[in-house]
C-alpha positions in Angstrom: 12.4 45.8 10.6 10.1 48.7 11.4 8.0 48.0 8.3 8.1 44.2 8.6 6.8 44.1 12.1 4.9 47.4 12.3 7.0 48.6 15.1 6.5 51.9 17.0 10.1 52.9 16.3 11.7 56.1 17.7 14.9 57.7 16.6 17.2 59.2 19.2 19.7 61.6 17.8 22.7 62.7 20.0 24.7 65.8 19.0 28.4 66.0 19.4 28.4 68.6 22.2 26.1 66.4 24.3 28.3 63.4 23.6 31.4 65.2 24.7 29.7 66.7 27.8 28.4 63.3 28.9 32.0 61.9 29.2 31.9 63.2 32.8 28.5 61.7 33.6 29.5 58.4 32.1 32.7 58.3 34.1 30.7 59.0 37.3 28.2 56.3 36.4 31.0 53.8 35.9 33.1 55.0 38.8 36.0 54.6 36.5 37.3 55.9 33.2 36.4 53.4 30.6 35.1 53.4 27.0 34.8 57.2 26.4 32.0 58.1 24.0 31.0 54.5 23.7 29.9 54.9 27.3 28.6 58.4 27.1 26.4 57.7 24.0 24.8 54.7 25.8 24.4 56.9 28.9 22.4 59.5 26.8 20.5 56.8 24.9 19.2 55.2 28.1 18.3 58.6 29.4 15.9 59.1 26.5 14.6 55.5 26.7 13.7 55.9 30.3 11.2 58.7 29.4 9.0 56.0 27.8 9.8 52.7 29.6 11.2 51.4 32.8 12.4 48.0 31.5 14.1 47.2 28.2 15.7 44.2 26.5 19.3 44.3 25.1 21.1 42.0 22.7 24.3 42.4 24.7 26.5 39.3 24.9 25.3 37.6 21.7 28.7 38.4 20.0 30.5 36.7 22.9 28.7 33.5 22.8 28.0 33.3 19.1 31.5 34.5 18.1 30.4 37.6 16.2 33.4 39.8 16.6 36.1 40.4 13.9 38.6 39.0 16.4 37.3 35.5 15.6 38.1 35.9 12.0 41.2 38.0 11.7 44.5 36.1 11.4 46.4 38.6 13.5 44.1 38.1 16.5 43.3 34.4 16.2 47.0 33.5 16.0 48.2 36.2 18.4 48.7 33.9 21.4 47.5 36.6 23.7 44.3 38.5 24.6 43.1 39.7 21.2 42.5 43.2 22.6 46.1 43.4 23.8 48.0 43.1 20.6 49.2 46.7 20.4 51.1 46.3 23.7 54.1 48.5 22.7 51.8 51.4 22.2 50.2 50.9 25.6 53.6 50.8 27.2 54.5 54.0 25.5 51.7 55.8 27.3 53.1 55.0 30.7 55.4 57.5 32.4 59.0 56.6 33.3 58.3 55.7 36.9 55.6 53.2 36.0 57.6 51.7 33.2 60.4 51.0 35.6 58.0 49.2 38.0 55.5 47.5 35.6 56.4 44.9 33.1 53.2 44.9 31.0 54.3 42.1 28.7 55.2 39.8 31.6 52.0 40.7 33.4 49.7 40.0 30.4 51.5 36.8 29.5 50.9 35.6 33.1 47.2 36.7 33.0 46.7 35.1 29.6 48.1 31.7 30.7 46.0 31.7 33.9 42.9 32.6 31.8 43.5 29.8 29.4 43.9 27.3 32.2 40.3 27.9 33.2 38.9 27.3 29.7 36.6 24.2 29.7 37.7 21.9 26.9 36.3 18.6 28.0 35.8 16.1 25.1 36.9 18.8 22.6 39.4 17.4 20.1 39.0 19.4 17.0 41.8 22.0 16.8 39.5 24.7 15.4 36.9 24.1 18.1 39.6 24.3 20.8 40.9 27.6 19.4 37.5 29.2 19.1 36.4 28.0 22.5 39.4 29.7 24.0 38.6 33.0 22.4 34.9 32.7 23.1 35.6 32.0 26.8 38.0 35.0 26.9 35.4 37.2 25.2 32.7 36.1 27.6 34.6 36.4 30.9 36.7 39.5 30.1 35.5 41.6 27.2 31.9 40.6 27.7 31.8 41.2 31.5 33.1 44.7 30.8 30.2 45.4 28.3 27.6 43.9 30.7 28.9 46.2 33.5 28.7 49.1 31.0 25.1 48.4 30.2 24.2 48.0 33.8 25.9 51.1 35.0 24.7 53.4 32.1 21.1 52.2 32.5 20.9 52.2 36.3 22.2 55.8 36.3 18.7 56.6 35.0 16.9 53.9 37.0 16.2 52.0 33.8 16.1 48.2 34.1 17.8 46.5 31.2 17.5 42.7 30.7 20.1 40.7 28.8 18.5 37.4 27.7 21.7 36.2 25.9 23.3 35.7 29.3 20.8 32.9 30.1 23.0 30.2 31.6 21.4 27.4 29.7 21.8 29.2 26.4 25.4 30.2 27.2 26.4 26.6 28.1 24.6 25.1 25.0 26.1 27.6 22.5 29.6 27.3 23.9 29.6 23.7 23.0 28.3 24.1 19.5 31.1 23.1 17.0 32.6 26.0 15.2 31.6 24.5 11.8 28.0 24.9 12.9 28.3 28.1 14.9 29.9 29.7 11.8 27.1 28.2 9.6 27.2 29.5 6.1 30.5 31.3 6.7 28.6 34.2 8.4 29.3 35.7 11.8 26.8 34.3 14.2 25.8 32.0 11.4 23.7 29.5 13.5 21.8 32.4 15.1 21.0 33.8 11.6 19.8 30.4 10.5 17.6 30.0 13.5 15.7 33.2 12.6 15.6 32.7 8.8 11.8 32.4 8.9 11.4 35.4 11.1 13.7 38.2 9.9 13.6 39.9 6.5 16.5 38.7 4.3 18.2 42.0 4.0 18.5 42.1 7.8 19.3 38.4 8.3 22.4 38.5 6.1 23.6 42.0 6.4 27.3 42.6 7.4 27.8 43.0 11.1 27.6 46.6 12.2 29.6 47.4 15.4 28.3 49.7 18.1 28.3 53.2 16.7 31.1 55.6 17.7 31.8 59.0 16.3 34.6 60.3 14.1 32.8 63.5 13.5 35.3 66.4 13.2 33.5 68.5 15.7 33.7 65.8 18.4 37.4 65.1 17.6 38.2 68.8 17.9 36.3 69.0 21.2 38.3 66.1 22.8 41.6 67.2 21.2 41.3 70.8 22.4 40.5 69.5 25.9 43.3 67.1 26.0 45.7 69.8 24.8 44.6 72.0 27.7 45.1 69.2 30.2 48.7 68.3 29.0 49.7 72.0 29.0 48.5 72.4 32.6 51.5 71.9 34.9 49.1 70.7 37.6 47.4 68.0 35.5 47.0 64.7 37.3 47.5 62.3 34.4 51.2 62.9 34.4 51.3 60.8 37.6 50.4 57.8 35.3 51.1 58.8 31.7 53.9 60.2 29.7 52.8 63.7 28.7 55.4 64.1 25.9 54.3 60.8 24.4 50.7 62.0 24.4 51.7 65.3 22.7 53.9 63.7 20.0 52.2 60.4 19.3 48.5 61.2 19.9 47.9 64.9 19.6 50.4 65.8 16.9 49.8 62.7 14.8 46.5 61.7 13.2 47.4 58.8 10.9 49.8 56.7 13.0 49.5 53.3 14.7 46.9 54.7 17.1 44.4 54.4 14.3 44.3 50.7 15.1 41.3 49.9 17.2 42.3 50.4 20.9 39.5 48.3 22.4 38.2 45.6 20.2 36.7 47.3 17.1 35.6 50.4 18.9 38.3 52.8 20.1 40.3 54.8 17.7 42.1 58.1 18.1 39.1 60.3 19.2 38.1 57.6 21.7 41.6 57.3 23.0 41.8 61.1 23.6 38.5 61.0 25.4 39.6 58.1 27.5 42.6 60.0 28.7 40.4 63.0 29.5 38.2 60.6 31.6 41.3 59.5 33.5 42.1 63.1 34.4 38.5 63.6 35.4 38.6 60.4 37.6 41.8 61.3 39.3 40.5 64.7 40.2 36.9 63.9 41.1 37.7 60.9 43.3 40.9 62.5 44.7 42.8 59.4 43.7 46.2 59.1 45.3 48.9 57.3 43.3 51.6 55.6 45.3 54.6 53.9 43.7 56.6 51.6 45.9 60.3 52.3 46.0 
């Protein structure tokens, strides 16, 4: 792309220490624990971008409206009959401490939310079964997963007073693409096939048809050790705050002492694996302490 369009391209390289240290700043920018180093890397990226520009364009939301995520193609998510990012429900329940498990029925709650969400999906004049299925998942991606990512972009950029525009959220474009039949949207059997076809006379072929590359996250051993060591210190601290929500023994046995178990399944879409999950739990501890959150469980 750089050579094709003679772009003034700049590389921004983030080291593991900075990525780890920015977990706190990213949590503050969000006002919540969220997507761990997926947030902190974007936070640092925007910090460097702001040195050169005050306004930038982002391709955020294109996967939601053009159905670019693996969840649109994987059998276990397409036929899951639930939110595609909530398949590993048993693992999530395992994280909760005993008091919360007794009060919260996660399966029942998610089933209720899923049914209510599906009831809002616009399916007027749609009769093709494949189109109906993909419209459902596209809608869920736009109004749940997508809104989270848009919030992330907005929060991480505005933390540095950087204005980021997201043209793929244009209402006319969203409405038009939502109603494109799946056969055309998936043109050529490629993710975002119709978008690729629209730019076939603009983009170089090796870019046009390359396999989708998700937002980068790190599995670098140094970063993994940093978050693992920190999480171990947290769970060994008798005054840690996460025990008010999470099961400390479960964290020790199933996350810290295991590296190749079920938690290697992506925790949040295609993004969060074991290092990100550990960092997310660290952010929860940071959030509870920094905001002096009080947890009350009704009797």
